[in-house]
Every structure is written in structure tokens, then in C-alpha cells.
N, C-alpha and C positions, 0 to 999 in steps of 0.2 A: 180534766178540761175545765177551764175557768168560765164562769158566767159572765157574758159580755154586757156592755153598757145598755144595749137595747132592752135586755131583760130588766135591768134596774129602772130604766126610764118608764117602762110599762108598769112596773110595780108601783112606783110613787105617783105616776099619773092617775092610776086607778084609785090610789089612796085619796087623792085630792077629790076625786069624784064621789067616792063612797068609802067612808071609814069602815063600814060594815064588811066590806070585802076583805080588808086586812084581818079583821077579827075571824072571818071564816078561814083564812089561810092559816092563822096561828092555831086554830082549833083542830087542824088536821092531825095533830099529835097530842097524846096525853102524857108524854114524857116530861117529868118534872126536872128542875135543875139538879136535884140530887141524883135522879136516875141517869141523866145525861153525864154527870161527873163520873159515876160508877162505870158507865159504858166506856168512857175514855180511859179511865184508870185500868180496867181489865184489858183493853186493847193494847195499851202500852206494855203491860206486863207480859202479854202473850207474844208481842211482836218485837220486843227488845229484851232478848235473853240476858239475864243477869241484872236487869234494871230493878231498882227498888222504887216503888211508886206509893206515895202517901197522899191521901185526901185530907187537905187542911181544912177545907170548908166547901160548900157548894160552889162549883165552877173555879176551883183553886186547887191545883195539884203541885206536889214537890216530887222531883224525879232525880235519882242518883244513878249514874251509869258508870260501871267499872271503878267505883270508889273515887270518881272525879268530883269536880265542883258540883254542889247541890244546885239544881236549877228549878225555879218555880215558874209555872205557866198558868195563865188565866184563860178560861174558856168562855168568857162573856160574849165575845164577838162571834165565836163559833156557834154558841147557843142561839144568838139573835139570827144568824144566817140560817140555822136549822129550822127555826120557827117559821121563817119565810118560805123555806123549801125543804121539807122533811126528806126528800129523795136524795139530798146531798150528804147524808150522814157518812156514807162510806168514804167519800172524797175527803171530808173533814177529818176523819180518823187517820187517813193516809197522810194528810198534810201535817197533822200533829206529830205522828211518828217520825217523819222525815225531819221535821223541825228539831225534835229532840236530838236526833243524830247529829245534825249540823251544829248544835251548840258546842260540840266538843271538837270541832275542826278549827285549826289555828292559821291556816293559810288563807289568803284572800285573793280571789280571782277578780282582778281589776276589770276585766271585760264584762263581768256580771254585776259590777258595782252600780247601784241605782240610788237616786235621791228620793226620799219619802218625807213629805211634809206631814207633821203631826202636831198636836197640842203640846206645849212645853210641859204640861203636867205629867206627861209620860216619863220625864226624868225622875219625878218624885215617886211615881209608881214603881219604877225599876229599883230605885234606891230602897224603898220600904220593903220590897220583895227580896232584897239581898242579891239582886242580879248585877252584873257588871255595868258600869256607867256607859251608855251608848255614846259613840262619837257623834257630835252634832254641831251645827251652827245656829245662831239665833237670828230669826227673821224679824220678829217684833216681840212685844210683850206677851203674846198669846201663841205664836207659831214658832216652831223650830224645824230645822232641816236635819233629818236623820239619814243615815246611810245603811243600805241593806245589800246583801248579796242575794240576787234573785236568780235561781237556777231553773226558772219557769214552773217549778212545782212548789217551792217553798221560798220564803223570805227570811233571812237571818240577819239580825241587826249587827252592825259592826261596832265593837266596843272601842273605848278609848285606847285600851292596851293593844288591841289588834291593829288599830290604825297608826299607832305611834311609829313603827318602823318605816311606814310609807310617807308619813306626813312631811318629813324633811326632804324627801326625794321628789315628790310630785304634788300637784294640786288635786286633791281627791274630789273637791266640789266640781272642778272643771271636767274631770274624767267622768263623774256621775252624770253631769248634764249632757255631755257628749254621748254617753251611752243611752240616755233617755231619748235624745233626738234620733239616734240610730235605730233603736228598738221599737220606739213608740209607733203604734198604728196611726193611720191618718186621723188628724184631729177633725172631728165633725162638729157642726154647729146646729142646734135645734132651738126653735122658739117655743118657750113654755110660758104662756100668758105674756107678761111684759119682760120676762127674763130671757136672756140668751144663755143656753146651756151648752157647755163644751164637753164632749166625750172623746175618749181616746184609749179604749181597751178595758176600762173598768177598774184599774188599779192605781194609776198615777195621775189622775185628773188634778188633784190638789197640787202636785208638783209642777203643773203647767204654769203656776204663778212665777216660777223661776226662769222661764224661757222669755227673755227680754224681747226678742224679735216678734213674739206673738202679740205683744201689747202695743199695737200701733193702729192708727186709723186705716192703714192700708190692709190690715189683716182682719180687724174686728169691725162689724157694722154697728158700733156703739159709740156714741159721742163721749169724748173724754171730759172729766176724769172718770176712770173706771172704778166702780164699787162692786165688790165681789163677796160671795159667800161660799165657804167650803165646809158644809156641815158634815160631810163624810168623805172618805178618801177618793171615792169614785164620782163625786158630784161637785161641779164647779159652775156657779151661776153668776152672770154678769149683767149689770145695768149701768146706766149713765148717772153720774152724780147730779146731773141737771134735771132728772126725772124723779120728783119726790113721790109720785104714785108708785112707780116701779120699785123704789127703795123700800116703801112700806110693804109691798108684796114680797120682795126679796127677804125682808126680815121675818115675815110670817113663814115662808117656805123653809128658811134656814132653821128656825126654831122647831118646826115640826119634823123635818128630816133628821135633825141632830138627835132628837129623842126617840125616833121611831125606827131608824135603820142602823145597821151594824157599822163598825169601824168609824166611829165619830171623830171628827177633827176639831171643829170649833162652832160655837153658837154665835160668834161675833161676826160683824161685817168688817171689810177691809177696803181701804181706798189706796190707789196707786199714786204716789207722789214721786215724780222723776223715775228712778229705777228701784224704788223701795215700796214696801207695802206697810201702811200704817193702820192701826185700829181706827175704824170709822166712828166718829162721834157726831151725832146730829146737833 
């Protein structure tokens, strides 16, 4: 079961009120990064018969299944989520195991193809880890659109090699955005100080940037042009470019959430120009 956006909103609202609360949450567990890494390595060995698991460093594993391609996985986001909620350890272990299994599937279920907005630096991370290059589109100098197969339990990135047979036959971006609109829960709007926060299930909020029909005066109670922050994949904050006070608040929130919460996307702000998103420069 996935943690919904209400839980996330509560956590970071409480953080703004009292940073001491977050310290208390984090101190619920004495497990170190090294301990956490060993727990995951032992779980993968036990639940993936024949798998060879190597600890490269804290929060960094290499896994080889059935003598196939060596896959490296990073546990930084899992550890950050665990520190916020130690009770989720079992779920995180299950997700990691299923993700490893999915790395070796070669067919693509187009009905499960979803768009995932992440920082373009993710390309360098996968390259340095020796992983296949993810299939992607560039949004701007800081954000890229990646494609994942989401089976409701795990997300598996689509590689360029996996996408190549489909690329000439169909528009994968259009399919992914259609799936997003079809599967996405109701988009909710919350006022957080001077920022408008959009929530929609807790996993694809950053991808809402790509739904053009959302960004209009008829839909959003914010004056154009829109300035947004996507510090994490489940947080999308919006203000008006005409409100300098709100922009200062937004920049502070984005800087804080980007460093404090899991699944970071970007510490920058972006402004909508026509149907594109540009890096916002004051």
C-alpha cells in the first residue's frame, strides 16, 4: 500500500512548524546506513534464489541474477523514506525485490507506461553506475521526462533499447500522458501559506507539469504566469509570477523540501512560457 499525499502534506507542514518533530521521527530508529544496506542485501539473497548480491558501499548494491546483466541499485531514497517512517521497512524490502526481478523483463506493457519527471542528472547517475541509458525527453536544462512501467507495486525505468522497437510505431510520450490522465486520482488543490499545492496520489505530482490543460486560468486560481517548484516527485507548488513575496516563500520551501525529503527532483524554480517550462531567473 502506498503512502498517500495527505501523509506527505502532514509531515512537511509539521516540519515547517517545528523542525524538532522531524528530528524525533528520525530518531525512532538506530539503524545506520551500513545496517540498512546489509538488511537489503540479505533480503535479496534470501528472496531471489541464485542471485549474487554485492555491497559496493553504504546504500549501494550490485545484483546479478541468472548470470544476466549486472544491475546496480541505490538505496538512498529508501533509507530517507525509512527514517521518516520506520514501519515501512517490510514494504520497502518487497519493492526492492520486485524491482530487481523486473530489471530482467524485456517486454513493455504500454497500458502501464507512465511519465516520470526527474532531474536530468539522473542520466549521469545511471551511466556512472553502468546501467542502461533510460529512454527520456528533455523538458529544460534541469528537468527530463523519463518513462516507467508502473505495475502498482514497482516502477521500472524504460531503457532506450527497450523503447526502440516501439518508437517508430507509436508516440510513447502521448501514450504515457494518456495513461497518466486515465490512472491519476483526482487532482486536489491545497493552500500552503502563499503557495498553491497540487496533490494527486503521491507519485506523479511532478508529471502534472506536462498536462497542458491543467495550466489555465479556468483550472488554477493563480494569476499567470505560473512559477512552480517540484522539490520532490510528490510535491508541486505553484505561485504567480506577479507575487514577489510568494516567490520568495516558494524558493524557501523548495530548498528545504529538496534536502529534507526523499525522491528529490529539483531545487530550482520554473516558469511556464506558452506550453514550455523554463528555469526561472529573478
